RORO-370272 format. One record per residue (C-alpha): x, y, z. Coordinates in steps of 0.05 Angstrom, whole numbers, padded with zeros to 5 digits, m for minus. Example, Ala and Ser with C-alpha at 12.3 -4.5 7.8 and 13.67 -1.06 7.14 Angstrom:
! RORO-370272
<east: 00246	north: m00090	up: 00156>
<east: 00273	north: m00021	up: 00143>
END
This chain:
! RORO-370272
<east: 00076	north: 00394	up: 02249>
<east: 00075	north: 00327	up: 02214>
<east: 00025	north: 00315	up: 02157>
<east: m00032	north: 00267	up: 02171>
<east: m00057	north: 00256	up: 02100>
<east: m00024	north: 00241	up: 02033>
<east: m00024	north: 00296	up: 01980>
<east: 00016	north: 00319	up: 01919>
<east: 00030	north: 00386	up: 01952>
<east: 00088	north: 00388	up: 01999>
<east: 00076	north: 00400	up: 02073>
<east: 00110	north: 00458	up: 02108>
<east: 00175	north: 00438	up: 02143>
<east: 00172	north: 00416	up: 02215>
<east: 00193	north: 00463	up: 02270>
<east: 00256	north: 00425	up: 02283>
<east: 00281	north: 00436	up: 02213>
<east: 00266	north: 00365	up: 02192>
<east: 00258	north: 00343	up: 02120>
<east: 00196	north: 00359	up: 02080>
<east: 00139	north: 00309	up: 02081>
<east: 00092	north: 00297	up: 02023>
<east: 00022	north: 00273	up: 02018>
<east: m00013	north: 00243	up: 01958>
<east: m00083	north: 00265	up: 01938>
<east: m00135	north: 00213	up: 01951>
<east: m00168	north: 00196	up: 01884>
<east: m00240	north: 00172	up: 01880>
<east: m00235	north: 00114	up: 01832>
<east: m00310	north: 00115	up: 01823>
<east: m00301	north: 00179	up: 01782>
<east: m00268	north: 00139	up: 01727>
<east: m00330	north: 00094	up: 01724>
<east: m00371	north: 00156	up: 01705>
<east: m00330	north: 00172	up: 01642>
<east: m00370	north: 00154	up: 01580>
<east: m00318	north: 00112	up: 01545>
<east: m00359	north: 00050	up: 01527>
<east: m00399	north: 00039	up: 01464>
<east: m00474	north: 00042	up: 01472>
<east: m00510	north: m00024	up: 01484>
<east: m00565	north: m00047	up: 01436>
<east: m00617	north: m00030	up: 01490>
<east: m00590	north: 00041	up: 01496>
<east: m00593	north: 00049	up: 01420>
<east: m00663	north: 00022	up: 01417>
<east: m00687	north: 00070	up: 01471>
<east: m00655	north: 00128	up: 01434>
<east: m00689	north: 00106	up: 01370>
<east: m00757	north: 00105	up: 01404>
<east: m00744	north: 00177	up: 01425>
<east: m00728	north: 00196	up: 01353>
<east: m00653	north: 00203	up: 01366>
<east: m00620	north: 00173	up: 01304>
<east: m00560	north: 00189	up: 01260>
<east: m00591	north: 00231	up: 01205>
<east: m00566	north: 00286	up: 01159>
<east: m00617	north: 00336	up: 01133>
<east: m00565	north: 00357	up: 01081>
<east: m00573	north: 00291	up: 01044>
<east: m00648	north: 00301	up: 01039>
<east: m00638	north: 00372	up: 01014>
<east: m00587	north: 00351	up: 00962>
<east: m00629	north: 00295	up: 00933>
<east: m00692	north: 00339	up: 00933>
<east: m00655	north: 00394	up: 00895>
<east: m00627	north: 00345	up: 00845>
<east: m00694	north: 00309	up: 00836>
<east: m00734	north: 00374	up: 00830>
<east: m00690	north: 00405	up: 00777>
<east: m00682	north: 00340	up: 00739>
<east: m00758	north: 00335	up: 00738>
<east: m00762	north: 00407	up: 00715>
<east: m00713	north: 00394	up: 00659>
<east: m00752	north: 00332	up: 00637>
<east: m00821	north: 00363	up: 00646>
<east: m00801	north: 00431	up: 00619>
<east: m00836	north: 00424	up: 00551>
<east: m00899	north: 00399	up: 00584>
<east: m00900	north: 00456	up: 00634>
<east: m00886	north: 00507	up: 00579>
<east: m00942	north: 00479	up: 00535>
<east: m00994	north: 00479	up: 00592>
<east: m00977	north: 00550	up: 00615>
<east: m00975	north: 00581	up: 00545>
<east: m01040	north: 00546	up: 00524>
<east: m01076	north: 00572	up: 00585>
<east: m01049	north: 00642	up: 00575>
<east: m01071	north: 00644	up: 00502>
<east: m01140	north: 00620	up: 00521>
<east: m01145	north: 00669	up: 00579>
<east: m01124	north: 00731	up: 00540>
<east: m01167	north: 00711	up: 00481>
<east: m01229	north: 00703	up: 00523>
<east: m01218	north: 00763	up: 00569>
<east: m01220	north: 00811	up: 00509>
<east: m01292	north: 00792	up: 00492>
<east: m01321	north: 00763	up: 00556>
<east: m01358	north: 00802	up: 00610>
<east: m01321	north: 00810	up: 00676>
<east: m01371	north: 00775	up: 00722>
<east: m01367	north: 00732	up: 00783>
<east: m01378	north: 00669	up: 00742>
<east: m01322	north: 00690	up: 00695>
<east: m01275	north: 00701	up: 00754>
<east: m01295	north: 00633	up: 00782>
<east: m01281	north: 00600	up: 00714>
<east: m01213	north: 00634	up: 00709>
<east: m01195	north: 00612	up: 00780>
<east: m01217	north: 00540	up: 00766>
<east: m01178	north: 00538	up: 00701>
<east: m01116	north: 00566	up: 00736>
<east: m01122	north: 00514	up: 00791>
<east: m01127	north: 00457	up: 00740>
<east: m01066	north: 00483	up: 00703>
<east: m01028	north: 00490	up: 00768>
<east: m01044	north: 00417	up: 00786>
<east: m01023	north: 00393	up: 00718>
<east: m00957	north: 00430	up: 00723>
<east: m00939	north: 00422	up: 00796>
<east: m00970	north: 00355	up: 00816>
<east: m00918	north: 00312	up: 00780>
<east: m00862	north: 00354	up: 00808>
<east: m00890	north: 00351	up: 00879>
<east: m00899	north: 00276	up: 00875>
<east: m00826	north: 00267	up: 00852>
<east: m00801	north: 00310	up: 00910>
<east: m00846	north: 00273	up: 00960>
<east: m00823	north: 00204	up: 00937>
<east: m00749	north: 00224	up: 00938>
<east: m00756	north: 00255	up: 01007>
<east: m00790	north: 00193	up: 01036>
<east: m00740	north: 00146	up: 01003>
<east: m00679	north: 00183	up: 01027>
<east: m00705	north: 00187	up: 01098>
<east: m00723	north: 00113	up: 01098>
<east: m00654	north: 00094	up: 01073>
<east: m00622	north: 00136	up: 01129>
<east: m00663	north: 00114	up: 01189>
<east: m00710	north: 00059	up: 01165>
<east: m00783	north: 00057	up: 01186>
<east: m00791	north: 00097	up: 01249>
<east: m00853	north: 00128	up: 01281>
<east: m00839	north: 00169	up: 01343>
<east: m00880	north: 00225	up: 01375>
<east: m00828	north: 00238	up: 01429>
<east: m00796	north: 00299	up: 01392>
<east: m00866	north: 00330	up: 01386>
<east: m00881	north: 00326	up: 01461>
<east: m00879	north: 00394	up: 01496>
<east: m00820	north: 00403	up: 01543>
<east: m00809	north: 00461	up: 01591>
<east: m00734	north: 00463	up: 01579>
<east: m00747	north: 00482	up: 01507>
<east: m00776	north: 00549	up: 01529>
<east: m00725	north: 00560	up: 01584>
<east: m00685	north: 00622	up: 01563>
<east: m00624	north: 00600	up: 01602>
<east: m00623	north: 00531	up: 01569>
<east: m00634	north: 00565	up: 01502>
<east: m00577	north: 00613	up: 01514>
<east: m00531	north: 00554	up: 01531>
<east: m00552	north: 00518	up: 01468>
<east: m00539	north: 00581	up: 01427>
<east: m00467	north: 00585	up: 01451>
<east: m00453	north: 00510	up: 01457>
<east: m00400	north: 00471	up: 01420>
<east: m00453	north: 00441	up: 01375>
<east: m00477	north: 00510	up: 01354>
<east: m00405	north: 00530	up: 01339>
<east: m00395	north: 00468	up: 01296>
<east: m00460	north: 00480	up: 01259>
<east: m00439	north: 00553	up: 01246>
<east: m00372	north: 00530	up: 01219>
<east: m00406	north: 00478	up: 01175>
<east: m00454	north: 00531	up: 01148>
<east: m00398	north: 00579	up: 01132>
<east: m00358	north: 00525	up: 01096>
<east: m00420	north: 00504	up: 01057>
<east: m00436	north: 00575	up: 01036>
<east: m00364	north: 00588	up: 01016>
<east: m00358	north: 00524	up: 00974>
<east: m00426	north: 00534	up: 00941>
<east: m00411	north: 00607	up: 00929>
<east: m00346	north: 00589	up: 00894>
<east: m00381	north: 00541	up: 00847>
<east: m00436	north: 00592	up: 00833>
<east: m00384	north: 00645	up: 00818>
<east: m00346	north: 00598	up: 00772>
<east: m00410	north: 00578	up: 00735>
<east: m00432	north: 00651	up: 00725>
<east: m00364	north: 00673	up: 00700>
<east: m00364	north: 00615	up: 00651>
<east: m00434	north: 00629	up: 00624>
<east: m00435	north: 00705	up: 00626>
<east: m00402	north: 00711	up: 00557>
<east: m00463	north: 00678	up: 00525>
<east: m00515	north: 00724	up: 00557>
<east: m00506	north: 00782	up: 00507>
<east: m00526	north: 00735	up: 00450>
<east: m00596	north: 00731	up: 00479>
<east: m00611	north: 00805	up: 00465>
<east: m00632	north: 00792	up: 00394>
<east: m00659	north: 00723	up: 00404>
<east: m00731	north: 00701	up: 00403>
<east: m00769	north: 00701	up: 00469>
<east: m00780	north: 00626	up: 00466>
<east: m00707	north: 00612	up: 00453>
<east: m00687	north: 00660	up: 00509>
<east: m00734	north: 00626	up: 00558>
<east: m00710	north: 00557	up: 00537>
<east: m00637	north: 00577	up: 00545>
<east: m00648	north: 00613	up: 00611>
<east: m00687	north: 00555	up: 00641>
<east: m00632	north: 00506	up: 00618>
<east: m00580	north: 00552	up: 00648>
<east: m00616	north: 00553	up: 00715>
<east: m00626	north: 00478	up: 00714>
<east: m00552	north: 00465	up: 00699>
<east: m00532	north: 00512	up: 00756>
<east: m00581	north: 00478	up: 00804>
<east: m00555	north: 00409	up: 00784>
<east: m00484	north: 00430	up: 00795>
<east: m00500	north: 00460	up: 00862>
<east: m00540	north: 00398	up: 00881>
<east: m00481	north: 00354	up: 00864>
<east: m00436	north: 00397	up: 00908>
<east: m00487	north: 00395	up: 00965>
<east: m00491	north: 00319	up: 00957>
<east: m00416	north: 00311	up: 00969>
<east: m00420	north: 00357	up: 01029>
<east: m00481	north: 00319	up: 01054>
<east: m00443	north: 00253	up: 01052>
<east: m00389	north: 00283	up: 01096>
<east: m00442	north: 00313	up: 01142>
<east: m00476	north: 00245	up: 01149>
<east: m00412	north: 00212	up: 01172>
<east: m00402	north: 00269	up: 01222>
<east: m00474	north: 00262	up: 01247>
<east: m00464	north: 00186	up: 01254>
<east: m00400	north: 00197	up: 01294>
<east: m00432	north: 00251	up: 01339>
<east: m00494	north: 00208	up: 01350>
<east: m00452	north: 00148	up: 01372>
<east: m00410	north: 00193	up: 01416>
<east: m00472	north: 00222	up: 01450>
<east: m00498	north: 00152	up: 01465>
<east: m00433	north: 00128	up: 01497>
<east: m00441	north: 00099	up: 01567>
<east: m00399	north: 00095	up: 01629>
<east: m00380	north: 00029	up: 01660>
<east: m00428	north: 00042	up: 01717>
<east: m00486	north: 00054	up: 01669>
<east: m00471	north: m00012	up: 01634>
<east: m00472	north: m00047	up: 01701>
<east: m00538	north: m00015	up: 01720>
<east: m00569	north: m00034	up: 01653>
<east: m00545	north: m00105	up: 01661>
<east: m00577	north: m00108	up: 01729>
<east: m00643	north: m00082	up: 01701>
<east: m00644	north: m00129	up: 01641>
<east: m00612	north: m00192	up: 01669>
<east: m00625	north: m00182	up: 01742>
<east: m00580	north: m00169	up: 01801>
<east: m00525	north: m00224	up: 01802>
<east: m00530	north: m00231	up: 01877>
<east: m00606	north: m00241	up: 01873>
<east: m00599	north: m00289	up: 01815>
<east: m00546	north: m00328	up: 01855>
<east: m00593	north: m00333	up: 01915>
<east: m00649	north: m00356	up: 01869>
<east: m00605	north: m00410	up: 01839>
<east: m00583	north: m00431	up: 01909>
<east: m00655	north: m00438	up: 01931>
<east: m00672	north: m00477	up: 01868>
<east: m00614	north: m00525	up: 01881>
<east: m00637	north: m00533	up: 01953>
<east: m00708	north: m00548	up: 01932>
<east: m00683	north: m00598	up: 01879>
<east: m00639	north: m00630	up: 01932>
<east: m00698	north: m00638	up: 01980>
<east: m00741	north: m00668	up: 01925>
<east: m00685	north: m00716	up: 01907>
<east: m00674	north: m00737	up: 01979>
<east: m00748	north: m00750	up: 01987>
<east: m00743	north: m00802	up: 01932>
<east: m00687	north: m00842	up: 01967>
<east: m00734	north: m00881	up: 02014>
<east: m00773	north: m00903	up: 01952>
<east: m00711	north: m00930	up: 01917>
<east: m00700	north: m01004	up: 01905>
<east: m00625	north: m01001	up: 01916>
<east: m00567	north: m00953	up: 01926>
<east: m00503	north: m00969	up: 01887>
<east: m00440	north: m00940	up: 01918>
<east: m00366	north: m00930	up: 01902>
<east: m00366	north: m00940	up: 01965>
<east: m00342	north: m00872	up: 01991>
<east: m00343	north: m00822	up: 01934>
<east: m00407	north: m00837	up: 01895>
<east: m00477	north: m00861	up: 01911>
<east: m00533	north: m00873	up: 01860>
<east: m00603	north: m00892	up: 01881>
<east: m00645	north: m00931	up: 01830>
<east: m00717	north: m00953	up: 01831>
<east: m00751	north: m01009	up: 01792>
<east: m00818	north: m01044	up: 01791>
<east: m00855	north: m01088	up: 01742>
<east: m00893	north: m01030	up: 01712>
<east: m00829	north: m00995	up: 01689>
<east: m00794	north: m01009	up: 01623>
<east: m00724	north: m00998	up: 01654>
<east: m00695	north: m00978	up: 01722>
<east: m00695	north: m00904	up: 01738>
<east: m00643	north: m00862	up: 01775>
<east: m00680	north: m00824	up: 01830>
<east: m00620	north: m00794	up: 01867>
<east: m00545	north: m00788	up: 01861>
<east: m00490	north: m00752	up: 01898>
<east: m00416	north: m00746	up: 01910>
<east: m00375	north: m00744	up: 01974>
<east: m00418	north: m00712	up: 02029>
<east: m00482	north: m00720	up: 01990>
<east: m00465	north: m00793	up: 01976>
<east: m00457	north: m00805	up: 02050>
<east: m00524	north: m00771	up: 02063>
<east: m00558	north: m00816	up: 02011>
<east: m00528	north: m00879	up: 02041>
<east: m00548	north: m00858	up: 02111>
<east: m00620	north: m00844	up: 02090>
<east: m00622	north: m00910	up: 02052>
<east: m00601	north: m00949	up: 02114>
<east: m00651	north: m00912	up: 02157>
<east: m00708	north: m00932	up: 02110>
<east: m00686	north: m01004	up: 02097>
<east: m00661	north: m00993	up: 02026>
<east: m00606	north: m01041	up: 02005>
<east: m00537	north: m01010	up: 01995>
<east: m00494	north: m01048	up: 01944>
<east: m00421	north: m01033	up: 01930>
<east: m00402	north: m01034	up: 01856>
<east: m00348	north: m00984	up: 01839>
<east: m00349	north: m00986	up: 01762>
<east: m00425	north: m00985	up: 01759>
<east: m00431	north: m00929	up: 01809>
<east: m00382	north: m00886	up: 01769>
<east: m00417	north: m00901	up: 01703>
<east: m00486	north: m00885	up: 01729>
<east: m00463	north: m00821	up: 01762>
<east: m00428	north: m00796	up: 01699>
<east: m00479	north: m00816	up: 01646>
<east: m00549	north: m00815	up: 01677>
<east: m00584	north: m00754	up: 01705>
<east: m00635	north: m00756	up: 01761>
<east: m00703	north: m00776	up: 01733>
<east: m00675	north: m00812	up: 01672>
<east: m00675	north: m00887	up: 01658>
<east: m00610	north: m00924	up: 01653>
<east: m00580	north: m00935	up: 01583>
<east: m00585	north: m01004	up: 01550>
<east: m00509	north: m01015	up: 01557>
<east: m00517	north: m01017	up: 01633>
<east: m00579	north: m01063	up: 01634>
<east: m00540	north: m01126	up: 01651>
<east: m00498	north: m01095	up: 01707>
<east: m00559	north: m01063	up: 01739>
<east: m00600	north: m01127	up: 01730>
<east: m00548	north: m01166	up: 01769>
<east: m00551	north: m01116	up: 01826>
<east: m00628	north: m01117	up: 01826>
<east: m00628	north: m01193	up: 01825>
<east: m00582	north: m01194	up: 01885>
<east: m00626	north: m01144	up: 01922>
<east: m00690	north: m01183	up: 01907>
<east: m00658	north: m01249	up: 01930>
<east: m00635	north: m01214	up: 01994>
<east: m00705	north: m01189	up: 02008>
<east: m00736	north: m01257	up: 01997>
<east: m00684	north: m01289	up: 02043>
<east: m00698	north: m01238	up: 02097>
<east: m00773	north: m01245	up: 02091>
END
């Protein structure tokens, strides 16, 4: 039996032992229009930004916060040490002689709160300013409540299971493992380098031991923060690439967006056609009011009007070929003089738009035509 369609698979041989026939698969070319291969348009990016979808790396914020916090601790260390030790001396000195009453507990709590604010408020302000600055540098000023809106798909267990085992989750898991491995290596190297100095603290003064230990922790934190900062820069470029990839559009989506923003080309074409028709009707309505029509005589026709109240003659209608014939016909029907002047007709058609007055360089030529028309009218009257 002969094949009726085209396909890549071969058809079975015919009963008479004839040669194999092949058919090609019919491809739907519209499927290629659905592939997201085009860069996102500015409108698409703006809509995503309004929804809070921007290229942002939380690792950069974490790295700068760690660095800023421990730098502040290192700089404010003497101040923190002084405030805490002064409060502890005062507290232990007063507790030995004071009665343990509610007012005493209230005073101790108030004093502890004041010391806590003196110690932690500068540190918290530094962390807050760094966090706001880093986020502003990444995404600029953005206020969106879209991510906070409740959505049913967020509590859908099937959707959550898909997200848990998605490619994005796998990439995040690999990134976390790499980050832990790299940071663990630097921590191990730091500890092995500083371990030999720890036994020397056994006989040291408590103040010196605390100062050395705090400096050791601060140095370790700064080194880890620097490592995280390098990893965060790589993560930011990855987030930027993934964000742009997620916003890619298909050719069909770009066409639909263009229709929504600029309007349907067919509708716009019809609107322009109607506008031209209306302008044509308005122009033809001015032909009976013209003083004269200057022709080529066959290709161009320009209708001009002039009276004593006007500073210069005005072009009220002009046309070429078929429209020129229509202007001349309407002029004859309404008793408007038709004057043949090839150079003047070409010049007026090329240089003067409908509704404009003629330029000074054409005053003399037009004046001669108008003088002829006025003499003709007086002779006929």
